[in-house]
C-alpha positions in Angstrom: -1.7 71.5 22.3 -2.3 71.8 26.0 -4.0 68.4 25.9 -0.9 66.8 24.3 1.4 68.3 27.0 -0.8 67.2 29.8 -1.0 63.7 28.3 2.8 63.4 28.1 3.1 64.7 31.7 0.6 62.1 33.0 2.3 59.2 31.1 4.8 57.7 33.5 6.4 55.1 31.2 10.1 54.8 31.8 10.1 56.8 35.0 10.8 53.7 37.1 14.2 53.3 35.5 15.0 57.0 36.0 14.1 56.7 39.7 16.2 53.5 40.0 19.2 55.2 38.5 18.8 58.2 40.8 18.4 56.0 43.8 21.5 54.0 43.0 23.5 57.2 42.4 22.7 58.4 45.8 22.7 55.1 47.7 25.9 53.6 46.2 28.4 56.0 47.9 26.6 55.6 51.2 26.6 51.8 50.9 30.3 51.8 50.0 31.0 53.9 53.0 28.9 51.6 55.2 30.4 48.3 54.0 34.0 49.3 53.3 35.0 52.3 55.4 33.1 51.5 58.5 34.7 48.1 58.7 38.1 49.6 58.0 37.7 52.1 60.8 36.6 49.4 63.2 39.6 47.3 62.3 42.0 50.3 62.7 40.4 51.0 66.1 41.4 47.5 67.3 44.9 48.0 65.8 45.4 51.3 67.4 44.3 50.0 70.8 46.8 47.1 70.5 49.6 49.5 69.5 49.1 51.8 72.6 48.8 48.7 74.8 52.0 47.4 73.5 53.7 50.8 73.8 52.6 51.1 77.5 53.7 47.5 78.3 57.1 48.0 76.7 57.6 51.5 78.3 56.9 50.2 81.8 59.9 47.9 81.6 62.2 51.0 81.8 62.7 50.6 85.5 65.6 52.5 87.2 67.9 49.5 88.2 69.9 51.7 90.7 66.8 52.1 92.8 65.7 48.4 93.0 68.3 47.4 95.7 66.9 50.1 97.9 63.4 48.6 97.5 62.1 51.5 95.3 60.5 50.7 91.9 60.8 53.8 89.8 60.3 54.1 86.0 62.8 56.3 84.1 60.7 59.0 82.5 62.7 59.8 79.4 63.4 56.2 78.6 59.8 55.2 79.0 58.6 58.1 76.8 61.2 57.4 74.1 60.3 53.6 74.0 56.5 54.3 73.9 56.8 57.0 71.2 59.2 54.8 69.2 56.8 51.9 69.1 53.9 54.1 68.0 56.1 55.7 65.3 57.4 52.4 64.0 54.0 50.6 64.0 52.2 53.6 62.3 54.9 54.6 59.9 55.5 58.0 61.4 58.4 60.4 61.0 60.4 61.7 64.0 58.1 64.7 64.2 55.1 62.3 64.2 53.9 63.3 60.7 52.7 60.3 58.7 54.7 58.7 55.9 53.0 57.9 52.7 52.3 54.3 53.7 50.7 55.3 57.1 47.1 54.7 57.8 47.0 58.2 59.4 46.0 61.4 57.5 47.7 63.8 59.9 49.8 64.2 63.0 48.4 62.3 66.0 48.0 63.7 69.5 50.2 61.3 71.4 50.8 61.6 75.1 52.8 59.4 77.5 52.2 59.7 81.2 54.8 58.1 83.6 53.5 57.6 87.1 56.0 57.0 89.8 54.1 58.4 92.8 51.5 55.7 93.0 48.8 55.3 94.2 47.2 58.3 92.4 44.7 59.3 89.9 45.9 60.4 86.4 43.6 62.5 84.2 44.0 61.9 80.5 41.9 63.5 77.8 39.9 60.3 77.6 39.2 59.6 81.3 40.7 59.4 84.8 42.9 56.4 85.5 43.6 55.0 88.9 47.3 53.9 89.1 48.0 51.7 92.1 51.6 51.0 91.2 54.3 52.8 89.1 52.7 52.9 85.7 52.9 54.1 82.1 49.8 55.4 80.3 49.8 56.0 76.6 47.0 58.1 75.1 46.6 58.8 71.4 44.1 60.6 69.2 44.8 59.3 65.7 43.3 60.8 62.5 42.7 57.7 60.4 42.1 58.1 56.7 39.3 56.2 55.0 39.9 53.3 52.6 37.3 53.9 49.9 36.8 57.6 50.7 40.4 58.6 51.3 39.5 62.2 51.8 37.4 61.3 54.9 39.3 61.2 58.1 38.0 59.8 61.4 39.7 60.6 64.8 40.1 57.4 66.7 41.1 57.6 70.4 43.0 54.9 72.1 44.5 54.5 75.6 46.7 51.8 77.1 48.1 51.4 80.6 50.6 49.1 82.2 51.7 48.9 85.8 54.8 47.5 87.5 54.1 44.7 89.9 56.3 42.2 91.7 54.7 39.3 93.5 
């Protein structure tokens, strides 16, 4: 009896297919994450960078026209913040309180900050880095929780920052 049990234990017929099934069961989710979600997050990183760049470029156009005849270039803070926030909300399908709508790529509320710099030249410290503003500028910083494509329960925080400066030549 002991000999029969030992003989069955030492016989490895069919174990290759069991190992292959186990290997596929553990590797398939990892491969799907690597090939689908990583590419999705890289694409969303580029998209978010473009959105904050566009928001900063649009917000910097909110120049106070009453100060220009005096030779002063000054950005209107509230208008610039409203324009930048509005562009981000529209492009990412966010509600007024910045919570994502159902068709948004975000899984939660982003950390969005708009810095208006009128007293240039100066250094502005954002959560990402320190920016040197030589002219009146608008800096848009965002930390966006992006949901996965294949694994929708996985969320990755993508940070993007855009800056635009007023210059007349």
